[in-house]
N, C-alpha and C positions, 0 to 999 in steps of 0.2 A: 504493500500500500504506500502510495506517495505520502511523504511527510508534508503536512499542510502548513503548520504554523511554526515560526521560529522563536518568537519571544513577545512579551508584553512591551508595548511601545509608550503608551500614555493613558492617563485617565482624565476624563472631563467631569468636573464636579459642579453642582449647583450650590450657590451660597446667597444668602439674603443681602450681602454687601460685598460686591466684587472687589472694590478698591481697598476696603479694610482687610479683606482676606489676602489680597495680593501683598499688602504691606507686611502682614504677619509672615507670610512665606518668604518674602525677601529679607526682612529685618531679623526675624527670629530663627527661621530654618536655614537661611542662607542660600536659597535658590533665587534665580534671577529672571525678572521680566524681560522678554525678548520681543514681544509683539502684542499689539492691541488691535482689535477691530470693533465693529459696532456691538458685538454680543459677547466677546471673550477677551480674557487676558491670558497670555501664554507664558509659562515659566519653564526654566530648564535648570537641571543640575549641571555642575561643571563637567561631569563625566558623560553626559548624555551624547550619544553619537548623532542623534537627530536634533531637529531644531528645538523641541520642547518635550516634556514628559508630563506636564500638568496644565490643563486648561480650566479656567474658572469662568462660569457663566452665571447670570443672575437667575435666582429662583427663590420661592418663598421660604424654603427650608433646606438644610444640608441634605444632599442626595447625590447618588451616582447617576450622571446623565449617560455616560458611555465609557466602556473600556476598549482599548484598541490594541490589536495584535498585528504584527507584520507577518506576512506569509513567507514561505521559502522561495517563491518565484511568482511570476505573473501567471504561469499555468496553474500553480497551486491555488492562487486566488480564485480563478475560474472554477477549479474543481471544488474548492470549499463552498462556493456559492451554490454549485450544482447539488452538493450533498445536503446542504441546509434546506434547499427547496424540495429535494426528494424526501426530506423528513417532515414535510408539510408546513414549512415556515417560509413566508415570502419576505424577502429583503428588498432594499433599494440600492441602485448604483448611483454614484456621484462621480463626475468627471475629475474634479479637483477641489481642494480646500487648502487652507494655509499649510504649506510645507509638505502636503501630500498630493499624490496623483490620484488615479482612479481607485475608488474604494467601494466596498460593499458593506452595508449596515443592516443589521437584523436584530430583532428582539427575540430572545430564546424563550423556551417554554415556561420558565420561571420568572419572566419579566425583566431580564437584564439585557440591556442593549449593548451590542458589540460591533465594532467597526474593524474590518479586515482590509489590508492594503499591501501592495508591494512597492510601488514607486514612492520614494520619499526623498526629501531634500536633506542631505547630510549637513551637519554643522561643521564649519571650519572657523576656528578662532582667528581673529585678526587684531592687530594693534595690541592693546593692553591685555586682550584675552588670548593671545597666541601662546601656546605652550612651547617650552624648549624641547619637549619630548614628542617625537613624530607620531606616536600612537594615540596621544591624548587629543581629543577634539578641542580642548580649552585648557588654559592655565588653571592649576588647582586654586580653589577659592581660598581667600584669607579669612573667611568667616569661621567662627568656632564650631558650628554644627556642620553646615555645608555637606549634605549627602552627595555621594558620588553619582548615584543613579537611582531611578525608580526600580523597585524590587518585585513587588507583587500586589495583588488586590484580593481581599476576602469579602465575599458576598454572603447573603442570607437567603435560604430557600426552604420551602415547606417539606421537601423530600430530599435529604442529602444524597442518598444513594441514587435516586432517580436523576438528580442534577448531574452527579459525577458520571453516571452511565451515559447520559445523552451527549455530554461534551466529549466523552471518550469515544463513543461509537460514531458520532457525526464528524468531529473535528480532530480526532486523534490525540487528545490529551491523554497522558499517562496518569493513571490513578496511583498515587504513591502510598497513602495510608489512610486509615479511618480511626475514629474514636467512638467506642460504644459504651453505653452506661454500665456501671458495675453490676446491677441486679436486673437489668432488662435489656432485651436485644433491640435497642434503639440507637441508631447512628446519629450522633450530634455534631460531627465534624469530619470533613474529608479534605485532602489536599491533592491537587493535580498539577502537572507540569507539561510544558511544551518542549523542554530541553533537559539538561543534566542537573538543574537545580532541584532541590527537594520539592519546591512548588513555586509557581508564579500565579496560581489561582487557588484560593481556598473557599470553602463553603461551610457555613454554620447553620444549624437547624433554626427554623423560624416559623411561628404559627400566626404571625400578624396577618391582617387583612390586606396589607400593602405588598404588591409584587415588586420585584427588582430592587430590593434593599441592599445596602452595603454595610459591612461591619467596620472595615478600615482599609486603608491603602498604606503601603510600606515603602520607605526609602532605605537605601543601602549605604553604609559607611565602611571604610576599609578594615578597621580593627576594633577589637573590644575596647581598647583605650579611647578610641574616637567616640564610641557609643557612651561610655561613662562620662566623658567630657561633655557630650551633648546634653546628658541629663543634668549635669552640674550647671551648665550655662543657661539652659532653659528654666530651671528652677530659680536661679538667681534673678532671672528676668520676669518672674511672676507666672510661669507656666508649670504647674506641678505635674509629676508623673502620675498617670492613672494606674499603671501596673508595670512592675519591673523597676530596674533592670534585673534580668534573670536569663535562663536558657530554656527554650522549649525542648521537650523530649522528641516529638515528631519534628524532623528536620535539623534539630540540634543547633538552631540559630540563637545567638544572643539577641535579646529584645528589650525594648522599652516602648510604652504606649503613653500618649498624651492627647489632648484635644486642642484643636485650633479655636480661636475666639467665637466661632459660630457653631461649635459643637462637634465638627467632624473629627473622627479618631484617626490619628497618624501613628504608625509604628516606625521606629528606627531599628534596623537590625543589621547583623553581620555574622560571619562565621557560617556554620552549617556544612553539610556534606554535599558531595556531587555524586550522582548516580547515573551510570552509563549503561545499565543493564536493559537491553531492548525488550526482554520478556519479563520484566519485573512483576511480581505478584504482590499487591498491597497487603501489608500487615494490619491487623486489627489491634488497637491499643485500648486499655482501660485507663480512666483517669488516675487510678492508684498506681499505675505503672510509670507515671511521669509523663504522660502524653503532652501535657501543657507545661508542667514544671519539672524539668530534668532532675532537680534535686529532691523532689517529693517532700518539701519542707515548708510549703506556704499555702496560701489560699488566694483565689482570684476575686477581686472586688465585684459586687453585683453590677456595678455600672458597665462592666465590660460586656454584658449580655445585650446592651442596647445597640440597635442598628439604626440605619438612616435611610429614608426619613423616619422620624420617631413614630412610635405606635405604642398604645397602652398595653397591647397583648404581650405576654412573655414568650420566651422561646419554649417551644413544646412541639410535639408531633401532631400532624394533622389527623392521625388515627385516634387521638385522645390521650390524655395522661394516664399512664399505667399506675394503678393504686400502689402507693408506697414509694413512687419515684418523683413525686411532685417537686421536692426541693432539688433533686438531681437535675431535673429537666430545666428548672429555672436557672441553675448554675451548677453544673456537675463538678466544677473546680472549686466550690466554696468551702469544701471540707479541708481542714488543715492537713497538709500532706498530699493533696490531690491537685492543688492549683498553683 
């Protein structure tokens, strides 16, 4: 089977105040505004090989508008569109947009909009942004946080296994791991990848009435020391850590989570393993095995179960809550030693 997708390219987020959000990402996170149009502000990390990895657009509440993947070729783009439509979903073609050529946009069965493209404008740093190292698209940022690149996005869906199966069957994502509750056969989390990373797409269980929600998006920094420095700088500037720093069991990445001023959750991560096994069979983890917290010595705050746009309904399964698992479904990592 032809490999269709190569990697996550960018995310487009809605925010109630585009300019205030853009200032936060520039001043606090250390990414840089490179373009504005009538609807969007585009920002890039210093290590992004394309023009941007984050687009901000106005909306009434924080939300994921679109996640974008580059295909492996122009032929792969056509084949991906054919497979999506064969699966019963109609998308739309666009000739071009800022820094992108022909693209195909569709909304998947769980309400998440994805844009696929091949032609893209590469970024070449000039003047003060030109790096002395040929492989770097831009000079390393002087900012204290300054992620190198976009890493992954984690969304929310009513059926985690169904979500993973659809994106695997139709678009060729590799399913890497699952998390199942301790005392009930309910999958609350899965990770998928298009390449050798442990994941560039995650999915958490969601019983809200709102389709297409997102839990967080993640930036990458080079080292654990960079991540700890990021936590220090952000806290000194009034942005507390929501969760972490620590290490996930699944993927083995160092992580921290925080919120931007409009409520959107951001992860900063680093480390983790690379997996090149073409016929990898996903393992099933339990929270007590350290799926979320490698050290099995903490608990995850309840706020981490919130996805966006906000909804009053907690995370649970669409089949209904299994008696005795109510607290686990709300937050399977709340028990000390599991989160």
